[in-house]
All heavy atoms as an XYZ file, in Angstrom:
630
protein
N     164.583    230.343     77.895
C     163.252    229.784     77.977
C     163.350    228.324     78.433
O     164.240    227.609     78.009
C     162.551    229.873     76.625
C     162.083    231.272     76.300
S     160.831    231.363     75.024
C     161.721    230.885     73.583
N     162.416    227.892     79.262
C     162.467    226.530     79.792
C     161.993    225.491     78.775
O     161.233    225.781     77.853
C     161.529    226.579     80.986
C     160.629    227.720     80.729
C     161.402    228.698     79.907
N     162.456    224.278     78.981
C     162.046    223.138     78.169
C     161.062    222.308     78.972
O     161.337    221.946     80.118
C     163.266    222.282     77.782
O     164.195    223.092     77.075
C     162.853    221.107     76.925
N     159.920    221.992     78.390
C     158.888    221.201     79.048
C     158.765    219.852     78.365
O     158.903    219.744     77.147
C     157.535    221.917     79.001
C     157.521    223.200     79.803
C     157.648    224.431     79.180
C     157.388    223.163     81.182
C     157.634    225.600     79.913
C     157.376    224.326     81.930
C     157.498    225.539     81.286
O     157.497    226.702     82.012
N     158.488    218.818     79.160
C     158.303    217.469     78.634
C     156.819    217.144     78.661
O     156.133    217.384     79.651
C     159.083    216.480     79.476
N     156.324    216.595     77.558
C     154.926    216.189     77.438
C     154.867    214.724     77.045
O     155.778    214.200     76.401
C     154.210    217.006     76.352
C     153.933    218.445     76.725
C     154.835    219.449     76.393
C     152.762    218.799     77.375
C     154.574    220.774     76.717
C     152.490    220.115     77.701
C     153.400    221.094     77.369
O     153.139    222.388     77.701
N     153.762    214.070     77.411
C     153.498    212.700     76.996
C     152.018    212.590     76.672
O     151.170    213.165     77.362
C     153.884    211.724     78.087
N     151.691    211.837     75.634
C     150.310    211.645     75.231
C     149.689    210.540     76.081
O     150.285    209.488     76.290
C     150.247    211.267     73.753
S     148.555    211.017     73.162
N     148.486    210.789     76.568
C     147.774    209.786     77.367
C     147.222    208.663     76.491
O     147.041    207.544     76.953
C     146.610    210.437     78.118
C     147.028    211.370     79.210
C     145.798    211.936     79.914
C     146.180    212.892     81.012
N     144.982    213.450     81.688
N     146.991    208.954     75.206
C     146.368    207.975     74.320
C     147.384    207.070     73.618
O     147.291    205.849     73.695
C     145.505    208.681     73.275
C     144.379    209.490     73.921
O     143.939    209.108     75.025
O     143.951    210.486     73.320
N     148.375    207.679     72.938
C     149.315    206.869     72.162
C     150.669    206.690     72.842
O     151.483    205.882     72.388
C     149.519    207.467     70.765
S     150.441    209.031     70.741
N     150.962    207.448     73.925
C     152.224    207.301     74.641
C     153.383    208.089     74.039
O     154.507    207.998     74.530
N     153.131    208.848     72.973
C     154.185    209.655     72.354
C     154.708    210.677     73.365
O     153.941    211.393     74.003
C     153.632    210.369     71.115
C     154.588    211.321     70.478
N     155.740    210.907     69.860
C     154.559    212.674     70.368
C     156.397    211.972     69.400
N     155.686    213.058     69.687
N     156.029    210.727     73.534
C     156.659    211.662     74.469
C     157.591    212.583     73.702
O     158.283    212.153     72.775
C     157.426    210.907     75.539
N     157.618    213.862     74.092
C     158.486    214.833     73.433
C     158.745    216.003     74.358
O     158.054    216.198     75.346
C     157.870    215.308     72.105
C     156.549    216.009     72.262
C     156.489    217.395     72.311
C     155.367    215.288     72.356
C     155.276    218.043     72.453
C     154.154    215.930     72.495
C     154.097    217.313     72.548
N     159.776    216.765     74.032
C     160.142    217.977     74.759
C     159.904    219.173     73.852
O     160.088    219.087     72.636
C     161.618    217.954     75.168
C     161.936    216.859     76.168
O     161.006    216.370     76.824
O     163.122    216.517     76.292
N     159.540    220.296     74.452
C     159.334    221.517     73.678
C     159.791    222.711     74.509
O     159.627    222.727     75.728
C     157.853    221.665     73.249
C     157.691    222.843     72.295
C     156.958    221.799     74.440
C     156.364    222.856     71.566
N     160.385    223.688     73.837
C     160.829    224.919     74.492
C     159.683    225.919     74.409
O     159.202    226.238     73.321
C     162.095    225.487     73.803
C     162.498    226.800     74.436
C     163.226    224.485     73.867
N     159.231    226.374     75.592
C     158.129    227.322     75.649
C     158.464    228.445     76.607
O     159.214    228.258     77.557
C     156.849    226.643     76.170
C     156.222    225.660     75.225
C     154.972    225.063     75.839
O     155.037    224.440     76.879
N     153.834    225.281     75.192
N     157.872    229.584     76.372
C     158.006    230.718     77.278
C     157.099    230.488     78.491
O     156.161    229.697     78.439
C     157.590    231.994     76.559
O     157.565    233.061     77.461
N     157.389    231.182     79.584
C     156.544    231.075     80.764
C     155.121    231.550     80.468
O     154.164    231.060     81.040
C     157.116    231.896     81.923
C     158.348    231.291     82.519
C     159.573    231.893     82.359
C     158.280    230.124     83.255
C     160.711    231.349     82.918
C     159.407    229.561     83.823
C     160.625    230.181     83.651
N     154.990    232.505     79.573
C     153.674    233.064     79.276
C     152.873    232.228     78.285
O     151.672    232.439     78.119
C     153.822    234.496     78.755
O     154.581    234.488     77.569
N     153.506    231.256     77.614
C     152.787    230.390     76.674
C     151.880    229.435     77.436
O     152.214    228.964     78.522
C     153.758    229.573     75.817
C     154.553    230.428     74.843
O     154.156    231.588     74.617
O     155.574    229.932     74.322
N     150.721    229.133     76.857
C     149.821    228.168     77.492
C     150.320    226.751     77.218
O     151.034    226.495     76.244
C     148.395    228.347     76.980
O     148.366    228.142     75.582
N     149.940    225.818     78.095
C     150.356    224.427     77.955
C     149.721    223.816     76.710
O     148.599    224.165     76.330
C     149.939    223.617     79.176
O     150.571    224.102     80.317
N     150.422    222.869     76.101
C     149.866    222.163     74.952
C     148.787    221.209     75.434
O     148.864    220.668     76.544
C     150.967    221.389     74.232
C     152.120    222.224     73.657
C     153.141    221.323     72.982
C     151.599    223.247     72.672
N     147.781    220.959     74.615
C     146.680    220.093     75.033
C     146.427    218.926     74.092
O     145.782    217.962     74.487
C     145.403    220.917     75.199
O     145.078    221.550     73.977
N     146.929    218.981     72.852
C     146.680    217.885     71.925
C     147.989    217.347     71.361
O     148.918    218.100     71.066
C     145.750    218.323     70.790
O     146.367    219.345     70.042
N     148.044    216.042     71.206
C     149.237    215.356     70.700
C     149.443    215.681     69.221
O     148.488    215.649     68.440
C     149.052    213.844     70.886
S     150.412    212.850     70.246
N     150.676    215.983     68.815
C     150.919    216.298     67.404
C     150.800    215.074     66.488
O     150.645    215.225     65.283
C     152.346    216.858     67.392
C     152.965    216.379     68.646
C     151.867    216.167     69.631
N     150.829    213.856     67.039
C     150.752    212.654     66.205
C     149.333    212.096     66.094
O     148.891    211.732     65.014
C     151.697    211.577     66.738
C     153.150    211.943     66.539
C     154.079    210.768     66.760
O     153.609    209.676     67.107
O     155.284    210.967     66.575
N     148.608    211.999     67.231
C     147.288    211.367     67.191
C     146.161    212.297     67.621
O     145.011    211.873     67.666
C     147.284    210.107     68.062
S     147.278    210.444     69.841
N     146.473    213.536     67.958
C     145.516    214.531     68.449
C     144.878    214.123     69.774
O     143.837    214.633     70.158
C     144.415    214.826     67.399
C     144.928    215.191     66.015
C     146.001    216.278     66.031
O     145.847    217.259     66.718
N     147.063    216.082     65.269
N     145.523    213.203     70.516
C     145.034    212.769     71.822
C     145.363    213.792     72.901
O     145.938    214.850     72.644
N     145.008    213.462     74.119
C     145.202    214.359     75.257
C     146.631    214.276     75.767
O     147.157    213.185     75.987
C     144.237    213.980     76.401
O     142.916    213.930     75.883
C     144.304    214.989     77.518
N     147.243    215.429     75.968
C     148.611    215.486     76.481
C     148.612    215.721     77.978
O     147.697    216.329     78.536
C     149.393    216.631     75.823
C     149.854    216.433     74.396
C     150.573    217.696     73.915
C     150.772    215.247     74.272
N     149.678    215.258     78.617
C     149.922    215.595     80.017
C     151.354    216.096     80.129
O     152.245    215.649     79.406
C     149.684    214.399     80.938
C     150.666    213.279     80.744
C     150.387    212.149     81.736
N     151.303    211.046     81.502
C     152.500    210.923     82.058
N     152.921    211.848     82.902
N     153.285    209.910     81.780
N     151.551    217.044     81.010
C     152.885    217.601     81.216
C     153.623    216.720     82.212
O     153.084    216.359     83.251
C     152.798    219.035     81.751
C     154.120    219.763     81.734
C     153.992    221.170     82.268
C     153.392    222.077     81.230
N     153.451    223.498     81.624
N     154.841    216.330     81.884
C     155.655    215.510     82.775
C     156.523    216.434     83.612
O     157.072    217.408     83.111
C     156.544    214.557     81.967
C     155.753    213.513     81.214
C     156.541    212.671     80.229
C     157.943    212.371     80.564
N     158.615    211.499     79.595
N     156.637    216.118     84.890
C     157.446    216.940     85.792
C     158.665    216.142     86.222
O     158.549    215.000     86.657
C     156.627    217.371     87.013
C     155.514    218.301     86.651
C     154.226    217.833     86.489
C     155.763    219.642     86.448
C     153.202    218.688     86.147
C     154.743    220.509     86.106
C     153.456    220.026     85.952
N     159.817    216.757     86.112
C     161.080    216.130     86.499
C     161.701    216.920     87.634
O     161.304    218.041     87.937
C     162.047    216.098     85.304
C     161.514    215.270     84.166
O     160.885    214.248     84.384
N     161.742    215.725     82.943
N     162.697    216.322     88.254
C     163.401    217.042     89.311
C     164.177    218.211     88.699
O     164.622    218.154     87.564
C     164.355    216.113     90.054
O     165.306    215.601     89.149
N     164.327    219.243     89.475
C     164.993    220.455     89.006
C     166.493    220.301     89.214
O     166.943    219.911     90.291
C     164.469    221.680     89.778
C     165.171    222.943     89.329
C     162.977    221.799     89.594
N     167.261    220.607     88.207
C     168.707    220.512     88.296
C     169.322    221.816     88.756
O     169.812    222.598     87.955
N     169.297    222.064     90.059
C     169.829    223.299     90.617
C     171.050    222.972     91.458
O     171.016    222.047     92.257
C     168.776    224.008     91.494
C     169.350    225.254     92.126
C     167.555    224.343     90.682
N     172.101    223.725     91.272
C     173.312    223.554     92.065
C     173.582    224.867     92.777
O     173.663    225.919     92.154
C     174.517    223.194     91.160
C     175.778    223.079     91.976
C     174.241    221.905     90.409
N     173.682    224.801     94.108
C     173.956    225.992     94.903
C     175.450    226.085     95.143
O     176.028    225.216     95.784
C     173.219    225.922     96.243
C     171.728    225.926     96.083
C     170.999    224.768     96.225
C     171.058    227.102     95.769
C     169.621    224.771     96.078
C     169.692    227.114     95.615
C     168.976    225.942     95.770
N     176.065    227.119     94.618
C     177.497    227.326     94.785
C     177.736    228.638     95.497
O     176.961    229.576     95.361
C     178.204    227.352     93.428
C     178.178    226.039     92.711
C     178.978    226.110     91.432
C     178.985    224.766     90.744
N     179.786    224.805     89.521
N     178.817    228.697     96.250
C     179.172    229.932     96.922
C     178.675    229.963     98.353
O     178.109    229.006     98.866
N     178.891    231.062     99.000
C     178.494    231.184    100.397
C     177.052    231.641    100.488
O     176.500    232.191     99.553
C     179.407    232.167    101.114
O     179.251    233.446    100.539
N     176.436    231.398    101.635
C     175.087    231.852    101.878
C     174.025    230.795    101.703
O     172.869    231.046    101.965
N     174.371    229.579    101.261
C     173.376    228.555    101.006
C     173.327    227.484    102.089
O     172.501    226.606    102.031
C     173.649    227.875     99.662
C     173.498    228.819     98.512
C     174.600    229.286     97.840
C     172.251    229.247     98.123
C     174.461    230.150     96.780
C     172.104    230.118     97.067
C     173.209    230.567     96.395
N     174.213    227.549    103.041
C     174.273    226.513    104.056
C     173.907    227.080    105.413
O     174.075    228.265    105.682
C     175.670    225.885    104.098
C     176.010    225.238    102.782
C     176.773    225.911    101.835
C     175.525    223.983    102.470
C     177.061    225.337    100.617
C     175.814    223.400    101.255
C     176.569    224.073    100.330
O     176.846    223.498     99.132
N     173.435    226.224    106.317
C     172.989    226.639    107.636
C     174.111    227.302    108.417
O     173.883    228.222    109.176
C     172.472    225.412    108.376
C     171.885    225.722    109.708
C     171.286    224.498    110.287
N     172.350    223.594    110.707
C     172.202    222.656    111.610
N     171.034    222.454    112.147
N     173.205    221.890    111.951
N     175.331    226.856    108.229
C     176.447    227.377    109.010
C     177.008    228.685    108.461
O     177.835    229.305    109.107
C     177.584    226.349    109.067
O     177.970    226.023    107.733
C     177.139    225.098    109.794
N     176.567    229.131    107.294
C     177.118    230.352    106.707
C     176.725    231.607    107.467
O     177.423    232.604    107.422
C     176.681    230.502    105.255
C     177.424    229.549    104.341
O     178.443    228.991    104.775
O     176.973    229.356    103.209
N     175.623    231.591    108.170
C     175.172    232.808    108.845
C     175.592    232.859    110.308
O     175.222    233.769    111.018
C     173.652    232.909    108.763
O     173.064    231.805    109.428
N     176.339    231.886    110.752
C     176.761    231.867    112.153
C     178.109    232.544    112.315
O     178.900    232.622    111.384
C     176.858    230.436    112.642
C     175.512    229.753    112.631
C     175.640    228.396    113.207
N     174.343    227.746    113.183
C     174.131    226.528    113.587
N     175.134    225.816    114.041
N     172.943    226.008    113.534
N     178.378    232.980    113.539
C     179.672    233.591    113.809
C     180.720    232.496    113.993
O     180.408    231.312    114.087
C     179.609    234.505    115.029
C     179.200    233.756    116.298
O     178.807    232.579    116.198
O     179.275    234.366    117.380
N     181.961    232.871    114.039
C     183.059    231.913    114.110
C     183.081    231.158    115.432
O     183.535    230.027    115.500
C     184.391    232.624    113.904
N     182.580    231.759    116.499
C     182.620    231.110    117.817
C     181.701    229.895    117.873
O     182.061    228.878    118.438
C     182.224    232.096    118.920
C     183.232    233.211    119.119
C     182.834    234.068    120.293
C     181.712    234.981    119.865
N     181.324    235.955    120.879
N     180.535    229.972    117.323
C     179.565    228.895    117.440
C     179.286    228.210    116.119
O     178.175    227.825    115.857
N     180.289    228.039    115.278
C     180.049    227.507    113.944
C     179.915    225.995    113.911
O     179.502    225.448    112.912
C     181.164    227.944    112.993
O     182.388    227.401    113.431
N     180.262    225.286    114.970
C     180.124    223.840    114.940
C     178.822    223.442    115.603
O     178.533    223.808    116.738
C     181.299    223.155    115.670
O     181.364    223.630    116.998
C     182.618    223.451    114.971
N     178.018    222.687    114.904
C     176.711    222.294    115.423
C     176.817    221.107    116.358
O     175.960    220.883    117.192
C     175.785    221.956    114.262
N     177.878    220.295    116.261
C     177.983    219.093    117.074
C     178.889    219.290    118.287
O     179.332    218.328    118.878
C     178.511    217.949    116.209
O     179.808    218.258    115.755
N     179.180    220.507    118.633
C     180.052    220.770    119.779
C     179.347    220.369    121.070
O     178.135    220.426    121.181
C     180.422    222.247    119.840
N     180.143    219.958    122.060
C     179.585    219.583    123.356
C     179.017    220.827    124.028
O     179.487    221.944    123.801
C     180.683    218.968    124.223
N     178.006    220.660    124.868
C     177.444    221.828    125.530
C     178.499    222.517    126.385
O     179.289    221.869    127.050
C     176.311    221.274    126.382
C     176.288    219.805    126.187
C     177.345    219.442    125.207
N     178.501    223.805    126.337
C     179.506    224.584    127.068
C     179.198    224.564    128.554
O     178.043    224.518    128.973
C     179.520    226.015    126.556
N     180.250    224.587    129.353
C     180.083    224.654    130.805
C     179.551    226.030    131.155
O     179.836    227.011    130.465
C     181.419    224.398    131.490
N     178.774    226.141    132.231
C     178.263    227.465    132.595
C     179.408    228.428    132.873
O     180.392    228.060    133.497
C     177.425    227.227    133.846
C     177.493    225.767    134.150
C     178.339    225.108    133.121
N     179.278    229.605    132.372
C     180.331    230.606    132.544
C     180.361    231.081    133.991
O     179.321    231.221    134.642
C     180.081    231.788    131.615
N     181.556    231.300    134.492
C     181.697    231.790    135.869
C     181.330    233.264    135.895
O     181.814    234.048    135.095
C     183.119    231.588    136.358
N     180.462    233.616    136.774
C     180.052    235.012    136.927
C     180.463    235.484    138.305
O     180.687    234.672    139.201
C     178.522    235.157    136.780
O     177.905    234.360    137.797
C     178.048    234.708    135.421
N     180.567    236.758    138.514
C     180.952    237.254    139.835
C     180.000    236.762    140.923
O     180.405    236.503    142.038
C     180.896    238.770    139.700
C     181.046    239.027    138.239
C     180.485    237.836    137.543
N     178.739    236.561    140.613
C     177.799    236.092    141.629
C     178.076    234.640    141.975
O     177.804    234.191    143.078
C     176.372    236.267    141.135
N     178.635    233.874    141.034
C     178.893    232.468    141.274
C     180.234    232.250    141.971
O     180.511    231.168    142.446
C     178.866    231.710    139.955
N     181.074    233.270    142.015
C     182.383    233.136    142.665
C     182.172    233.040    144.175
O     181.233    233.609    144.718
C     183.256    234.325    142.325
N     183.042    232.294    144.861
C     182.874    232.192    146.312
C     182.967    233.575    146.944
O     183.863    234.353    146.658
C     184.012    231.295    146.764
C     184.822    230.971    145.561
C     184.158    231.558    144.368
N     182.025    233.842    147.756
C     181.966    235.151    148.399
C     182.845    235.152    149.649
O     183.036    234.141    150.307
C     180.525    235.485    148.784
N     183.370    236.299    149.945
C     184.175    236.437    151.156
C     183.227    236.335    152.356
O     182.086    236.758    152.275
C     184.899    237.771    151.157
N     183.698    235.767    153.445
C     182.813    235.658    154.600
C     182.380    237.056    155.061
O     183.128    238.003    155.023
C     183.635    234.961    155.654
C     185.046    234.984    155.174
C     185.013    235.246    153.707
N     181.131    237.093    155.477
C     180.586    238.368    155.932
C     181.302    238.748    157.236
O     181.668    237.893    158.032
C     179.100    238.249    156.172
N     181.546    240.024    157.439
C     182.216    240.422    158.685
C     181.361    240.021    159.890
O     180.162    240.195    159.896
C     182.376    241.917    158.570
C     181.582    242.345    157.380
C     181.232    241.132    156.594
N     182.013    239.440    160.831
C     181.288    238.999    162.034
C     180.901    240.224    162.860
O     181.599    241.231    162.886
C     182.178    238.078    162.870
N     179.797    240.095    163.514
C     179.344    241.195    164.364
C     180.354    241.391    165.485
O     180.870    240.431    166.042
C     177.969    240.905    164.932
N     180.650    242.589    165.751
C     181.647    242.884    166.800
C     181.116    242.398    168.143
O     180.007    242.701    168.520
C     181.950    244.362    166.846
N     181.934    241.605    168.793
C     181.531    241.134    170.111
C     181.857    242.216    171.136
O     182.911    242.832    171.098
C     182.266    239.840    170.464
N     180.959    242.447    172.111
C     181.229    243.470    173.071
C     182.071    243.029    174.219
O     182.365    242.034    174.600
C     180.023    244.134    173.674
O     178.820    243.619    173.481
């Protein structure tokens, strides 16, 4: 079950409480019966293992993002063509 942090708007009393997801938020301060507000903190999540990084789904050939652009691949159409046969002179 998650721990939630609350602070009173009236007296400033701050406390943490363990509540279920289905429990409703607290609304009154246990010390002065004032209005409570829920405090939000950054989530402490650590991603370990494969599958969490941009490069994990790439193949081995193109795994570097900072590689220089590749030269155009030579294709048979780009290869120098043999001279066309000259028309037979009569």
